[in-house]
Structures are given as structure tokens and as C-alpha cells.
N, C-alpha and C positions, 0 to 999 in steps of 0.2 A: 802566850795563851791569853795574854788580852786584848789581842786582835780576835781569836774565837769566841771570847764570852762579848767582845761587840755586836757578833755576826749569831748569836745563839738561837734567835726565832728562827732567820733563816735555814738554819743549818739543820733544825729541828724540822722544819716545815719542808724542806729539800728529800731528808730523809725518812719522813711518814710518807710522802708522795712516793718516792722510791719502791716505799715496803709494801706499800697498797697498791700500784699498778705492777711491779715486775713480782716481787718475791712474795710468795704463801699461797696458798691455796685458793684466795678468789684473784689473783692476777689477772691482766686483761688477758694474755695467752692463753689463761685457763679456760676463760669467757669464751674465746675465739673456739677453744676446742670444743667445748659442751655446745656451742650452738650450732657448729657445724655435725656433730654427733645427731642434735636433735633433728637438724634438716635433713641426714641421710636415714633417720629412724621413721621421717612422718612419709620419706618417699617409699619405704618398705612397708609400712602402713597401708597407702594408697596401692601398693603393688598386690598387696595381699588381700585387701578389700576387693579389688578389679577379679580376682583369680576366686576369690568366695562369690563372687556374683556370676559369674561363668558356670560355675560348680554347681552351684544352687539352679541354674537355668537347665543343666544337665540332667539333675537328680530328677526333676520335676520332669522331664521328658522321659526320662526312663520308670518312672514310674505309671506315667500314663501312656506309655506307647511300646509295645512288646516290639516293633520293629525297628528302635532305638536300641533295644538290648543285644538282636542279632548285628546290626551294624557295628557296635562295638567289639563284639568276640569276634566277628571279622576281622578287623583293622588292627587291632591290637595283641589280639591273642592268635590270628590267623586259624582261626576254627572254621570249619567247612560242612556242607552236608553233604549226605553221602553221596550226591551223585555230580559233585563237581571236582575238579584239581584246583589247587591254588600254585602260583608261581610267585616266589618272594622275588624281586629284584633288588640288587645292591648296587651302590657305585664304588664303595669299599676295594681295595684291591689286597688278594689273599696272600698272603706271605708264605713261602714255600719253607 
């Protein structure tokens, strides 16, 4: 017991350091997880902003150009004019 009382300040310092760095809600591991999550969310924000810019440009072109509406209707929804035929080609193998 006398041995422990001699090093009580060192023991308290080591225990406090362990408490702050390893155990608890504000430990270093939790800080690493939070920083990793923040970087992933920032990448997602950048990706969403890029998609938003592309969609905004597409929306402006749709509002100004009626030919763009026809192009999207033909490409995405396979719509056609009354005097034409559409053939849809696919690389997928049909299962029997």
C-alpha cells in the first residue's frame, strides 16, 4: 500500500490519460470514426451537388427546347412517332 501511495500522481495521470484516450464517448477511436463519417458525407454532398447541377442544366434545356422533350421520351420511355418502328436491343440473356 505504501508503494502505491508513492506513485499516486503517476497512477492518477495514467488512469486519466487512459480514460480520455481509450474509454468514453470522446475517445480517439470515436474521433477517428467521426472524421471518417464526415469525409464520407462530404463526398456524398459533392456527388449530390454534381447531380443537381446536371439536372438543373437538363431542366433548363427541357423548358426551352421542345426537341429535347421528344429526345427524352424516345430514349427513356421508348415512345415513337406514328410512322416509325422501334427495336430495343439488349445484352441480357433471357432465362427459360
